[in-house]
PAPADREN-342330 format. One record per residue: x, z, y of N, C-alpha, C in turn. Coordinates in steps of 0.05 Angstrom, whole numbers, padded with zeros to 5 digits, always signed. Layout:
N
XZYXZYXZY;...
END
This chain:
269
-00994+01208-00637-00965+01219-00629-00949+01200-00619;-00933+01205-00598-00914+01186-00588-00890+01181-00610;-00881+01156-00607-00858+01150-00626-00834+01164-00615;-00818+01176-00631-00789+01191-00621-00773+01170-00612;-00757+01170-00593-00737+01152-00585-00711+01157-00596;-00694+01137-00605-00670+01143-00615-00651+01150-00597;-00649+01142-00567-00633+01146-00549-00651+01161-00524;-00642+01180-00512-00656+01188-00489-00657+01168-00466;-00635+01151-00465-00634+01133-00443-00616+01111-00447;-00622+01081-00448-00605+01062-00455-00597+01044-00433;-00597+01055-00410-00585+01040-00383-00556+01039-00387;-00543+01056-00397-00513+01058-00398-00507+01032-00416;-00520+01024-00438-00511+01002-00453-00515+00976-00439;-00538+00974-00423-00542+00951-00406-00520+00945-00386;-00516+00965-00370-00494+00964-00350-00468+00955-00359;-00463+00964-00385-00436+00957-00397-00436+00926-00404;-00458+00920-00419-00458+00889-00424-00461+00870-00400;-00475+00880-00378-00476+00863-00354-00449+00862-00342;-00433+00884-00344-00406+00886-00330-00387+00859-00346;-00389+00866-00374-00374+00848-00392-00382+00818-00383;-00405+00812-00380-00418+00783-00375-00410+00774-00346;-00412+00792-00326-00403+00786-00305-00371+00782-00302;-00357+00797-00315-00329+00795-00314-00318+00767-00326;-00334+00765-00350-00323+00739-00366-00331+00714-00349;-00354+00714-00331-00358+00692-00315-00337+00689-00295;-00328+00710-00281-00309+00708-00263-00281+00699-00268;-00275+00707-00295-00249+00701-00309-00250+00672-00315;-00272+00664-00325-00276+00632-00332-00272+00617-00309;-00291+00625-00288-00287+00612-00261-00258+00608-00249;-00243+00630-00251-00218+00634-00237-00202+00613-00256;-00203+00614-00281-00185+00599-00299-00190+00571-00294;-00214+00561-00294-00225+00536-00285-00211+00523-00262;-00217+00538-00242-00205+00532-00213-00177+00529-00215;-00163+00545-00229-00135+00544-00226-00124+00522-00246;-00139+00518-00266-00129+00491-00283-00132+00462-00271;-00158+00461-00259-00166+00436-00247-00165+00432-00217;-00171+00455-00208-00171+00454-00174-00144+00453-00165;-00124+00470-00174-00098+00472-00165-00083+00446-00169;-00091+00436-00194-00074+00409-00203-00086+00388-00184;-00110+00386-00177-00119+00368-00157-00109+00372-00130;-00106+00396-00123-00095+00398-00096-00062+00393-00094;-00051+00395-00114-00022+00390-00119-00020+00360-00115;-00036+00347-00132-00038+00314-00130-00043+00302-00102;-00064+00318-00092-00070+00306-00062-00045+00314-00043;-00033+00335-00047-00008+00341-00029+00014+00323-00035;+00019+00316-00059+00046+00301-00067+00037+00272-00053;+00011+00263-00057+00004+00236-00045+00007+00233-00015;+00001+00258-00002+00001+00256+00025+00030+00261+00036;+00045+00270+00021+00076+00275+00026+00091+00247+00026;+00083+00230+00004+00093+00204+00002+00082+00187+00025;+00056+00191+00031+00044+00177+00055+00059+00182+00081;+00068+00205+00085+00081+00214+00109+00110+00200+00107;+00122+00200+00087+00150+00184+00082+00146+00154+00089;+00118+00145+00080+00114+00113+00083+00112+00112+00114;+00099+00129+00127+00097+00125+00158+00126+00129+00170;+00143+00143+00162+00169+00147+00173+00186+00120+00167;+00181+00109+00141+00195+00083+00136+00183+00062+00156;+00158+00061+00164+00149+00042+00182+00164+00044+00208;+00165+00070+00215+00183+00072+00244+00210+00065+00239;+00221+00070+00214+00248+00061+00208+00253+00031+00211;+00233+00019+00199+00237-00010+00200+00233-00022+00228;+00215-00009+00248+00214-00016+00274+00240-00011+00288;+00252+00013+00282+00280+00017+00293+00301-00004+00287;+00300-00011+00262+00322-00028+00254+00316-00056+00261;+00290-00063+00267+00280-00086+00277+00291-00091+00304;+00289-00071+00320+00298-00071+00348+00331-00077+00346;+00347-00063+00329+00374-00068+00328+00380-00100+00319;+00365-00107+00303+00367-00135+00295+00361-00157+00318;+00335-00149+00333+00331-00168+00352+00347-00166+00379;+00352-00141+00387+00364-00134+00414+00391-00126+00412;+00402-00122+00386+00429-00114+00384+00433-00085+00395;+00414-00070+00392+00416-00042+00402+00440-00028+00387;+00453-00010+00401+00478+00001+00389+00470+00019+00363;+00448+00033+00370+00443+00053+00346+00413+00061+00349;+00401+00069+00326+00371+00082+00326+00368+00101+00304;+00355+00125+00307+00354+00146+00288+00323+00150+00280;+00321+00154+00251+00294+00161+00245+00291+00184+00231;+00271+00204+00238+00272+00228+00217+00251+00225+00199;+00261+00234+00174+00244+00234+00151+00243+00259+00136;+00220+00268+00129+00215+00296+00112+00219+00287+00084;+00238+00295+00067+00241+00287+00044+00218+00301+00022;+00213+00323+00024+00188+00334+00009+00192+00333-00018;+00218+00343-00031+00226+00345-00056+00235+00319-00067;+00239+00299-00049+00247+00271-00056+00277+00266-00051;+00286+00241-00057+00311+00234-00050+00310+00205-00032;+00331+00203-00018+00333+00177-00002+00361+00168-00006;+00366+00144-00014+00391+00133-00021+00392+00103-00023;+00415+00091-00025+00416+00063-00029+00410+00052-00055;+00393+00029-00058+00383+00024-00083+00401+00001-00095;+00389-00013-00114+00406-00035-00126+00406-00059-00112;+00427-00071-00109+00429-00096-00096+00408-00118-00097;+00399-00133-00075+00380-00154-00078+00393-00176-00063;+00385-00199-00078+00395-00226-00073+00372-00243-00059;+00376-00255-00035+00359-00274-00022+00372-00301-00020;+00364-00323-00033+00377-00346-00030+00360-00369-00021;+00369-00386-00006+00354-00410+00007+00370-00434-00002;+00356-00456-00013+00371-00479-00021+00353-00502-00027;+00363-00524-00030+00347-00548-00037+00341-00552-00067;+00317-00553-00071+00307-00555-00098+00320-00579-00117;+00328-00567-00137+00338-00588-00157+00316-00602-00178;+00324-00627-00185+00302-00640-00200+00311-00638-00229;+00337-00625-00235+00350-00623-00260+00336-00601-00274;+00328-00604-00301+00314-00581-00312+00333-00558-00320;+00325-00533-00314+00339-00513-00317+00358-00504-00292;+00356-00519-00273+00373-00515-00249+00355-00507-00227;+00356-00486-00215+00341-00477-00191+00347-00492-00168;+00370-00496-00160+00381-00507-00137+00400-00530-00141;+00400-00551-00122+00421-00572-00124+00449-00558-00125;+00470-00568-00140+00491-00560-00145+00513-00567-00125;+00507-00561-00101+00518-00567-00076+00525-00542-00059;+00547-00534-00055+00546-00507-00035+00538-00514-00006;+00536-00538+00004+00530-00544+00028+00498-00541+00030;+00484-00543+00006+00456-00542+00008+00443-00514-00003;+00462-00495-00007+00454-00470-00013+00467-00447+00001;+00450-00427+00009+00463-00405+00024+00447-00377+00012;+00461-00355+00012+00449-00333+00000+00460-00308+00012;+00446-00285+00010+00457-00259+00022+00450-00237+00003;+00467-00218-00003+00460-00198-00018+00457-00172-00001;+00436-00158-00011+00425-00132+00013+00426-00106-00006;+00431-00084+00007+00427-00058-00006+00402-00045+00010;+00381-00042-00008+00359-00029+00004+00362-00002+00005;+00346+00011+00023+00340+00042+00026+00317+00048+00008;+00323+00068-00010+00301+00074-00025+00296+00107-00029;+00268+00112-00023+00259+00140-00024+00247+00144-00053;+00255+00165-00066+00239+00167-00091+00231+00195-00096;+00204+00199-00106+00194+00224-00110+00186+00222-00142;+00175+00243-00152+00168+00247-00179+00145+00221-00186;+00131+00211-00170+00108+00196-00172+00111+00168-00163;+00124+00166-00139+00123+00141-00123+00148+00135-00109;+00156+00112-00099+00177+00106-00083+00167+00092-00060;+00186+00090-00036+00182+00073-00010+00209+00062-00009;+00209+00037-00003+00233+00021+00001+00233+00003+00025;+00258+00005+00037+00262-00012+00060+00285-00033+00049;+00270-00058+00050+00287-00081+00036+00285-00106+00050;+00309-00108+00066+00314-00136+00075+00298-00140+00102;+00286-00115+00112+00266-00116+00135+00237-00112+00125;+00229-00109+00100+00205-00107+00094+00200-00079+00076;+00180-00064+00085+00177-00038+00070+00157-00042+00047;+00165-00031+00022+00149-00031-00001+00140-00007-00011;+00116-00001-00022+00107+00022-00032+00108+00015-00063;+00118+00034-00082+00120+00027-00111+00106+00052-00123;+00086+00044-00138+00072+00062-00158+00069+00053-00185;+00078+00068-00204+00073+00064-00236+00090+00035-00240;+00111+00029-00223+00126+00007-00232+00118-00020-00216;+00091-00015-00201+00081-00043-00187+00087-00035-00158;+00097-00057-00142+00104-00053-00114+00082-00071-00097;+00080-00060-00074+00062-00076-00052+00077-00072-00026;+00074-00095-00011+00088-00094+00017+00073-00080+00036;+00085-00063+00050+00069-00047+00070+00072-00053+00099;+00089-00076+00100+00097-00088+00129+00096-00116+00127;+00098-00130+00148+00094-00163+00150+00122-00176+00141;+00116-00203+00136+00140-00217+00130+00155-00225+00153;+00182-00221+00155+00193-00231+00181+00202-00261+00179;+00198-00276+00157+00206-00303+00158+00188-00319+00173;+00197-00342+00186+00181-00360+00204+00186-00386+00193;+00164-00401+00186+00170-00430+00178+00152-00447+00196;+00165-00467+00206+00158-00486+00224+00152-00515+00210;+00150-00535+00225+00148-00562+00214+00174-00573+00212;+00192-00568+00225+00220-00577+00225+00240-00561+00212;+00234-00534+00219+00259-00516+00211+00246-00486+00204;+00261-00471+00190+00251-00446+00181+00274-00426+00187;+00264-00400+00191+00280-00379+00195+00277-00358+00179;+00300-00348+00165+00293-00326+00145+00316-00303+00151;+00308-00287+00172+00321-00265+00178+00323-00242+00157;+00347-00233+00155+00345-00206+00135+00362-00185+00150;+00359-00159+00138+00372-00137+00150+00387-00124+00124;+00412-00119+00127+00428-00110+00109+00437-00081+00115;+00425-00059+00098+00435-00034+00108+00455-00025+00085;+00480-00016+00100+00504-00011+00083+00514+00020+00089;+00524+00034+00071+00534+00060+00072+00550+00064+00097;+00551+00081+00116+00567+00084+00139+00577+00116+00141;+00574+00130+00118+00578+00157+00122+00592+00167+00093;+00597+00191+00093+00611+00203+00069+00588+00206+00044;+00564+00207+00053+00541+00211+00032+00525+00186+00027;+00519+00180+00002+00504+00157-00006+00475+00162-00007;+00467+00188-00006+00442+00194-00007+00435+00226-00007;+00413+00237-00001+00407+00261+00005+00381+00268-00012;+00375+00295-00017+00351+00302-00030+00342+00328-00025;+00320+00340-00033+00311+00365-00031+00284+00369-00012;+00283+00391-00002+00261+00395+00017+00266+00389+00050;+00292+00384+00053+00300+00383+00081+00287+00358+00093;+00293+00359+00121+00286+00338+00139+00310+00323+00145;+00316+00298+00140+00339+00284+00141+00338+00264+00165;+00358+00261+00183+00359+00240+00203+00374+00217+00192;+00357+00196+00195+00371+00167+00182+00381+00152+00208;+00409+00151+00210+00420+00137+00233+00428+00108+00225;+00418+00088+00238+00427+00063+00237+00445+00051+00262;+00469+00041+00256+00488+00031+00274+00490+00000+00272;+00491-00014+00295+00493-00042+00294+00522-00050+00285;+00528-00067+00261+00554-00074+00258+00552-00103+00255;+00567-00115+00276+00573-00145+00278+00584-00153+00255;+00577-00174+00240+00588-00183+00217+00604-00207+00219;+00604-00220+00243+00624-00240+00247+00618-00264+00228;+00596-00268+00218+00590-00290+00197+00580-00312+00211;+00593-00334+00217+00587-00358+00233+00556-00368+00222;+00538-00371+00242+00510-00383+00236+00510-00409+00217;+00532-00422+00224+00533-00451+00209+00537-00444+00180;+00548-00422+00170+00552-00413+00143+00524-00406+00130;+00508-00399+00148+00477-00391+00138+00456-00415+00140;+00466-00440+00142+00445-00459+00148+00447-00479+00129;+00421-00487+00117+00419-00507+00098+00403-00531+00106;+00403-00554+00097+00390-00576+00105+00382-00590+00077;+00359-00603+00077+00351-00622+00052+00323-00621+00049;+00314-00639+00032+00286-00638+00025+00279-00618+00005;+00254-00610+00004+00245-00591-00017+00260-00565-00017;+00263-00556+00007+00276-00525+00004+00260-00509-00010;+00276-00486-00022+00262-00467-00036+00275-00441-00028;+00260-00422-00032+00267-00390-00030+00268-00378-00056;+00288-00361-00061+00289-00345-00086+00299-00318-00080;+00285-00295-00089+00288-00268-00084+00292-00257-00110;+00315-00246-00115+00321-00229-00141+00321-00200-00133;+00300-00182-00142+00296-00157-00130+00280-00140-00153;+00283-00115-00156+00264-00096-00173+00234-00097-00160;+00231-00108-00134+00207-00111-00120+00198-00136-00122;+00203-00153-00139+00199-00183-00136+00170-00186-00140;+00153-00169-00155+00123-00173-00154+00113-00169-00128;+00121-00150-00114+00111-00146-00088+00117-00168-00067;+00142-00182-00070+00151-00204-00053+00130-00226-00062;+00125-00233-00086+00108-00256-00095+00080-00251-00081;+00069-00225-00083+00042-00223-00071+00045-00225-00040;+00066-00219-00025+00069-00219+00002+00070-00250+00009;+00087-00267-00008+00091-00298+00002+00061-00310-00006;+00047-00305-00025+00022-00315-00030+00004-00310-00007;+00004-00286+00002-00012-00280+00022-00010-00292+00049;+00018-00304+00050+00024-00316+00075+00022-00347+00072;+00015-00355+00047+00009-00384+00045+00033-00397+00037;+00053-00387+00027+00073-00399+00012+00066-00419-00011;+00079-00440-00014+00073-00461-00035+00089-00449-00063;+00073-00457-00083+00085-00456-00111+00098-00431-00114;+00089-00409-00113+00102-00381-00111+00099-00373-00148;+00123-00369-00156+00122-00360-00183+00141-00336-00185;+00129-00317-00204+00144-00292-00209+00149-00291-00238;+00177-00283-00243+00187-00278-00271+00192-00248-00271;+00172-00233-00284+00181-00204-00291+00208-00199-00306;+00214-00216-00328+00237-00211-00344+00263-00214-00327;+00265-00228-00308+00290-00231-00291+00284-00218-00263;+00263-00206-00258+00255-00194-00234+00261-00214-00208;+00251-00239-00212+00258-00260-00195+00233-00276-00180;+00230-00279-00158+00209-00295-00148+00214-00320-00136;+00205-00340-00140+00217-00370-00128+00189-00380-00114;+00192-00389-00091+00174-00401-00074+00186-00430-00060;+00170-00449-00056+00174-00469-00036+00177-00455-00008;+00197-00465+00007+00199-00458+00034+00179-00475+00049;+00157-00472+00045+00133-00491+00056+00107-00471+00059;+00091-00473+00081+00071-00453+00084+00047-00471+00090;+00024-00464+00078+00001-00477+00083-00018-00461+00103;-00021-00474+00125-00035-00463+00147-00061-00480+00151;-00083-00466+00140-00110-00482+00145-00113-00508+00135;-00098-00511+00109-00098-00538+00098-00075-00559+00106;-00062-00548+00128-00036-00566+00136-00010-00551+00128;+00006-00566+00111+00031-00551+00101+00050-00564+00118;+00069-00541+00125+00096-00549+00137+00118-00549+00120;+00135-00574+00120+00157-00576+00103+00179-00575+00118;+00193-00555+00125+00219-00557+00140+00241-00567+00126;+00262-00585+00135+00283-00593+00123+00307-00582+00135;+00306-00558+00147+00328-00544+00157+00318-00513+00155;+00336-00500+00147+00333-00468+00146+00358-00454+00153;+00352-00435+00167+00376-00414+00174+00370-00385+00164;+00394-00373+00153+00387-00344+00140+00406-00326+00158;+00402-00318+00181+00419-00299+00193+00412-00269+00182;+00435-00255+00181+00433-00229+00170+00442-00208+00187;+00431-00185+00195+00442-00165+00209+00451-00143+00194;+00474-00136+00198+00486-00111+00182+00485-00084+00200;+00470-00067+00186+00465-00039+00197+00478-00019+00182;+00500-00005+00194+00513+00019+00180+00492+00043+00180;+00487+00055+00156+00470+00077+00157+00482+00103+00146;+00479+00121+00158+00490+00151+00151+00467+00170+00150;+00469+00190+00138+00447+00212+00138+00457+00238+00147;+00442+00249+00167+00447+00276+00178+00428+00294+00175;
END
């Protein structure tokens, strides 16, 4: 005799279990993709947005460089903020002077042998990174570490050195803007009337000192360019280097340096 069945048909149980299993797999896949996939996409999007700002700052540096070189009346650069802000940053001081042999003194205590300039950088800040235009150089800052994204405008020869800088100052009612908007950064040439003689120093063993939150980036840039005796102090955010450059084993030690500064008024539209 055949064994009696408890159920006439068990296919309904199998379909229900299969549906539950498939539904669970789909939900797990969607959840995993949402947690990890979307987070990765957001990170990539944020990195690309900062990269676009970096490219815009490269254009801004070229435009402001043209103002400094050719005294163009004005130049404008468009920057998409992408949830970030662009504003003026903490002042930066660049000093050129004759090295002092007195312990604890960076320069000879003689105003004729020391000259300096204080600059206001332009700083773009997002949640993760910053891009800075400082004295003519573009820096990228991530996790507190900075790296130069443009070349050094300083020129060191055998007899003289040229240390040109660009000072950006507020020229409008707004000192900074933020949000998702696209901002037009307009720079206008401002003759500063500073006699070049007041920006010139002469002497042996000239040194360069830069006090800046991006001093680590300046130190890397100076070392890459062959500057001698570069030292960086993170406690004081200061980098000091001899105003002497090693080119293929030959070191140029100029005894005269000029520090011309171009003042550019900046407004945001």
